[in-house]
GUMIKE-580911 format. One record per residue (C-alpha): x, y negated, z negated; residue number from 1; residue in three letters. Coordinates in Angstrom, 3 decimals. Each point is the difference from the previous one (the first is absolute). Last residue first. Layout:
px;py;pz;seq;type
X;Y;Z;NUM;ALA
...
END
This chain:
px;py;pz;seq;type
1.988;137.347;-78.367;281;LEU
2.466;0.623;2.818;280;PRO
-2.122;3.051;0.944;279;SER
1.929;3.197;0.655;278;LEU
-0.696;1.481;3.413;277;ALA
-1.984;3.243;0.288;276;ASP
-2.996;-1.439;1.870;275;ASP
2.211;-2.224;2.118;274;ASP
-0.599;-3.707;-0.281;273;TRP
-0.581;-2.455;2.876;272;GLN
-3.322;1.670;0.814;271;ASP
-1.647;-1.445;-3.143;270;THR
-0.382;-3.471;1.502;269;ARG
-1.717;1.521;2.969;268;ASP
1.656;-0.465;3.339;267;ALA
0.716;-2.655;2.589;266;GLY
0.023;-2.854;-2.459;265;ARG
1.697;-2.820;1.876;264;GLY
-2.302;-2.609;-1.509;263;ARG
-1.597;-0.869;3.340;262;SER
-0.292;3.726;0.731;261;ARG
-1.752;0.651;-3.310;260;ASP
-2.451;-2.841;0.664;259;VAL
-0.728;1.360;3.478;258;LEU
-0.509;3.499;-1.431;257;ARG
-2.398;-1.369;-2.633;256;ALA
-1.934;-1.919;2.664;255;ILE
-0.424;3.178;2.070;254;VAL
-1.021;1.988;-3.092;253;GLU
-2.564;-2.619;-1.017;252;ALA
-1.474;-0.031;3.524;251;VAL
-0.347;3.775;-0.157;250;VAL
-1.568;-0.296;-3.467;249;PHE
-2.471;-2.558;1.388;248;LEU
-1.035;2.451;2.717;247;LEU
-0.372;2.746;-2.604;246;LEU
-2.203;-2.264;-2.103;245;MET
-2.111;-0.858;3.059;244;PRO
-0.520;3.748;0.626;243;LEU
-0.717;1.029;-3.612;242;ALA
-2.804;-2.434;-0.848;241;LEU
-2.129;0.402;3.144;240;MET
0.837;3.698;-0.056;239;LEU
-1.381;0.435;-3.515;238;MET
-3.140;-1.985;0.811;237;SER
-0.669;2.180;3.054;236;PHE
0.630;3.198;-1.959;235;PRO
-3.232;-0.511;-2.000;234;ASP
0.016;0.453;-3.776;233;THR
-0.423;-3.613;-1.111;232;SER
1.949;-1.497;-2.913;231;PRO
3.234;-0.251;2.046;230;THR
2.982;0.460;-2.308;229;ALA
0.294;3.799;0.041;228;VAL
-0.103;0.529;3.767;227;ALA
2.072;-3.109;0.677;226;ALA
2.644;1.042;-2.540;225;PHE
0.194;3.491;1.508;224;VAL
0.289;-1.487;3.495;223;PHE
2.740;-2.381;-1.128;222;THR
1.850;2.739;-1.886;221;GLY
0.122;2.197;3.085;220;ILE
1.338;-2.853;2.147;219;ILE
2.482;-1.074;-2.671;218;ILE
1.158;3.605;-0.346;217;TRP
0.690;0.178;3.733;216;PRO
1.807;-3.400;-0.149;215;ARG
2.350;0.997;-2.806;214;TYR
3.144;-0.170;2.121;213;ARG
-1.202;-3.112;1.802;212;GLY
-0.727;-1.815;-3.249;211;LEU
3.433;1.018;-1.309;210;ALA
1.623;-1.421;3.143;209;LYS
-1.827;-3.286;-0.481;208;GLY
1.439;-0.305;-3.483;207;SER
-1.822;-0.158;-3.325;206;VAL
1.243;-1.665;-3.219;205;VAL
2.060;-2.767;1.581;204;GLY
-2.252;-2.830;-1.205;203;ALA
-0.848;-0.783;3.606;202;LEU
-0.953;3.651;0.494;201;ASN
-2.211;-0.095;-3.080;200;LEU
-1.742;-3.062;1.448;199;MET
-0.486;1.845;3.286;198;ILE
-1.689;2.839;-1.901;197;VAL
-2.115;-2.613;-1.786;196;PHE
-1.214;-1.176;3.394;195;LEU
-0.813;3.608;0.950;194;PRO
-2.288;0.214;-3.075;193;ILE
-2.021;-3.128;0.870;192;GLU
-2.422;1.824;2.330;191;PHE
-0.883;2.304;-2.865;190;ALA
-0.981;-2.981;-2.182;189;VAL
-2.573;-1.278;2.508;188;GLY
-1.380;3.435;0.885;187;PHE
-0.397;0.987;-3.643;186;VAL
-1.475;-3.429;-0.783;185;LEU
-2.671;0.329;2.687;184;LEU
-1.132;3.518;-0.845;183;MET
0.158;-0.518;-3.748;182;ARG
-2.147;-3.130;0.263;181;THR
-2.693;1.607;2.156;180;PHE
-0.217;3.073;-2.245;179;PHE
-0.346;-2.272;-3.026;178;GLY
-2.625;-2.033;1.866;177;PHE
-1.927;3.162;0.815;176;TYR
0.108;1.055;-3.642;175;GLU
-1.388;-3.376;-1.054;174;GLY
-2.562;0.058;2.810;173;PHE
-1.559;3.287;-1.068;172;GLU
-0.609;1.840;3.273;171;VAL
-3.273;1.941;-0.035;170;LEU
0.183;2.846;2.531;169;ASN
-3.507;1.225;0.780;168;GLU
-0.776;3.708;0.125;167;LEU
-2.149;1.925;2.505;166;GLY
2.966;1.115;2.058;165;ASP
3.215;0.342;-1.972;164;PRO
2.343;-3.029;-0.396;163;THR
3.402;0.914;1.469;162;PHE
-0.362;-2.850;2.493;161;GLY
0.450;-2.497;-2.832;160;ILE
3.655;1.000;-0.270;159;LEU
0.699;0.052;3.742;158;VAL
-1.773;-3.294;0.664;157;GLU
1.737;-1.633;-2.945;156;LEU
3.400;0.990;1.387;155;GLY
-0.902;-1.308;3.450;154;LYS
-1.275;-3.271;-1.467;153;PRO
3.305;-0.457;-1.913;152;LEU
2.284;0.400;3.034;151;VAL
-0.033;-3.703;0.960;150;TYR
0.127;-1.293;-3.588;149;TYR
3.055;2.152;-0.666;148;GLY
1.684;-1.356;3.127;147;THR
-0.809;-3.568;-1.071;146;GLY
1.482;0.624;-3.448;145;VAL
3.167;1.380;1.590;144;GLY
0.274;-2.919;2.421;143;LEU
-0.605;-2.467;-2.844;142;PHE
2.900;1.604;-1.900;141;PHE
2.116;-0.261;3.152;140;ILE
-0.922;-3.692;0.320;139;PRO
1.056;-0.616;-3.620;138;GLY
3.314;1.860;0.219;137;ALA
0.975;-1.808;3.224;136;ILE
1.339;-3.205;-1.591;135;ALA
1.563;1.860;-2.925;134;ALA
1.807;2.223;2.507;133;PHE
1.505;-3.034;1.743;132;VAL
0.978;-1.563;-3.304;131;ARG
1.530;3.336;-1.020;130;THR
2.165;0.015;3.106;129;TRP
1.480;-3.429;-0.693;128;ARG
0.569;1.025;-3.619;127;ARG
2.279;2.816;1.158;126;GLU
2.612;-2.390;1.445;125;HIS
0.129;-1.838;-3.348;124;ALA
0.407;3.156;-2.073;123;HIS
-2.885;1.523;-1.909;122;LEU
-0.954;-0.169;-3.690;121;GLY
-1.416;-3.510;0.383;120;PRO
-2.411;1.356;2.681;119;VAL
-1.869;2.486;-2.229;118;ILE
-2.241;-2.563;-1.718;117;PHE
-0.625;-1.674;3.358;116;ALA
-1.157;3.314;1.461;115;TRP
-2.534;0.573;-2.751;114;ILE
-1.144;-3.638;0.132;113;GLN
-0.447;0.315;3.767;112;TYR
-2.254;3.001;-0.541;111;LEU
-1.980;-2.116;-2.461;110;TRP
-0.481;-2.755;2.596;109;PHE
-0.705;2.149;3.063;108;PRO
-2.447;2.112;-2.092;107;SER
-2.160;-2.965;-1.066;106;SER
-2.861;0.872;2.364;105;ALA
0.134;3.718;-0.844;104;VAL
0.086;-0.475;-3.757;103;ILE
-2.610;-2.788;0.181;102;ALA
-2.369;2.183;2.042;101;ALA
0.389;2.743;-2.610;100;VAL
-0.836;-2.438;-2.775;99;GLY
-2.961;-1.573;1.833;98;ALA
-1.427;3.487;0.563;97;LEU
0.488;0.972;-3.613;96;LYS
-1.667;-3.176;-1.300;95;LEU
-2.947;0.307;2.395;94;GLN
-0.464;3.677;-0.818;93;LEU
-0.017;-0.745;-3.723;92;LEU
-2.682;-2.634;0.548;91;LEU
-2.117;2.359;2.147;90;PRO
0.438;2.921;-2.427;89;GLY
-1.174;-1.812;-3.118;88;GLY
-3.564;1.245;0.451;87;ALA
1.214;3.505;0.740;86;SER
0.336;2.586;2.789;85;ALA
0.408;-2.010;3.188;84;ILE
-1.328;1.773;3.123;83;TYR
1.079;1.194;3.434;82;ALA
-2.256;2.279;2.047;81;LYS
0.687;3.119;2.040;80;THR
-2.013;2.400;2.122;79;GLU
2.165;2.376;2.026;78;ALA
-0.079;0.917;3.701;77;GLN
-2.185;-3.082;0.606;76;GLY
2.423;-1.676;2.390;75;GLU
3.145;0.819;-2.037;74;LEU
1.847;-2.788;1.828;73;ALA
-2.460;-2.620;-1.286;72;ALA
0.624;0.988;-3.627;71;GLN
3.742;-0.039;0.585;70;ALA
-0.242;-3.495;1.491;69;ASP
-2.180;-1.158;-2.910;68;ASN
2.534;1.369;-2.498;67;TYR
2.895;-1.682;1.834;66;PRO
-1.986;-3.296;0.185;65;ASP
-0.958;-0.116;-3.690;64;LEU
3.333;-1.271;-1.325;63;ILE
0.384;-2.769;2.570;62;LEU
-3.669;-0.889;-0.427;61;ASP
0.599;-0.542;-3.718;60;LEU
3.102;-2.079;0.680;59;LEU
-1.821;-2.374;2.382;58;TRP
-3.497;-0.145;-1.527;57;PRO
0.395;-0.732;-2.809;56;ASP
3.514;0.291;-1.413;55;TYR
1.365;-3.194;1.593;54;VAL
0.136;-1.975;-3.273;53;VAL
1.055;2.942;-2.157;52;LEU
2.818;0.781;2.433;51;GLY
1.193;-3.619;-0.153;50;ILE
0.202;0.341;-3.783;49;VAL
2.022;3.212;0.368;48;PHE
2.372;-1.599;2.541;47;ALA
0.785;-2.746;-2.521;46;ILE
0.402;2.597;-2.748;45;LEU
2.395;2.031;2.165;44;PHE
2.142;-3.074;0.701;43;PHE
0.192;-0.725;-3.712;42;VAL
0.896;3.611;-0.772;41;THR
2.729;0.108;2.665;40;ALA
1.567;-3.167;-1.423;39;LYS
-0.171;1.362;-3.551;38;LEU
1.563;3.313;1.054;37;LEU
2.772;-1.901;1.785;36;ARG
0.739;-2.078;-3.080;35;ALA
0.017;3.018;-2.308;34;ARG
2.399;1.863;2.309;33;LEU
2.300;-3.026;0.109;32;GLU
0.004;-0.233;-3.788;31;ARG
0.663;3.756;-0.245;30;LEU
2.943;-0.292;2.379;29;HIS
1.296;-2.916;-2.057;28;ASP
-0.193;2.102;-3.183;27;SER
1.918;2.800;1.732;26;LEU
2.816;-2.360;0.947;25;ALA
0.412;-0.727;3.666;24;MET
1.934;1.456;2.920;23;ARG
-0.487;-1.828;3.302;22;GLY
3.331;1.039;1.545;21;ASP
1.628;-3.306;-0.953;20;ALA
-1.129;0.476;-3.588;19;GLY
-2.771;-2.056;-1.570;18;VAL
0.871;-2.018;-3.112;17;PRO
-2.526;0.339;-2.870;16;HIS
-3.385;-1.609;-0.657;15;HIS
-1.451;1.183;3.309;14;PRO
-2.954;-1.979;1.420;13;ARG
-3.357;1.778;-0.107;12;GLY
-1.809;-2.831;1.768;11;ARG
-3.487;1.059;-1.093;10;PHE
0.892;0.110;-3.700;9;LEU
1.855;-3.299;0.430;8;ASP
-3.243;-1.571;1.228;7;LEU
-1.706;1.018;-3.242;6;VAL
2.815;-1.580;-2.011;5;GLY
-0.222;-3.194;2.061;4;SER
-3.732;-0.166;-0.739;3;ILE
0.681;0.275;-3.727;2;SER
-0.686;3.103;-2.104;1;MET
END
């Protein structure tokens, strides 16, 4: 394949006319999706290489700090030591750590690619909002990851604290890293959920009034999700995930109501029909 052919793969230009409302042929949608996946992959690989370069000591210390903080907080209540189980463990750990760091560091770019793929399906006045949301999606993801990193030592302290007297808790570093990764990614992705709620509102799927009507169920569902999603068993981690999510849901509802008001939608789209009325379809 020529260089121009490779560049065309990254451009993802449509081969058929694009409608005024942004509608494209299915093949053109797939070309655009392929191009955005390629761009996100290249950016991820660049961040991955940088992660390998700064692995020791910066990334390694970043991973070990929550464990060391939990160990210091226990103050001799439980003996614990971290170890690597196999000869290939250090190399595998370095690759995994660089990969997770690359996912987090490149999150603004691949989140933008998600939004940009959706934008052609929206109206012109809606695209302005999606650009704003695409700009804040990355910082919100970082905020979620940072919150997870902040509560991680407390979760480790609670879990290691269950170690009986006279026994030493040996923490296999691969399992610890998996716990670390799940904790951070769960917080990061969870903080993005309200943004997708706003996206659904822009697409006309969910109204602000519907969010208000189901607010009690949203609150219950958020706490249930936080309790199930957090790898640790302490209530502190659950609250640190649930409370910011609820705050973001409130902001999402306010924005959804403002969008509905600007469009003249004072009620749900389904409220305009009576339950017993005959559908025109």
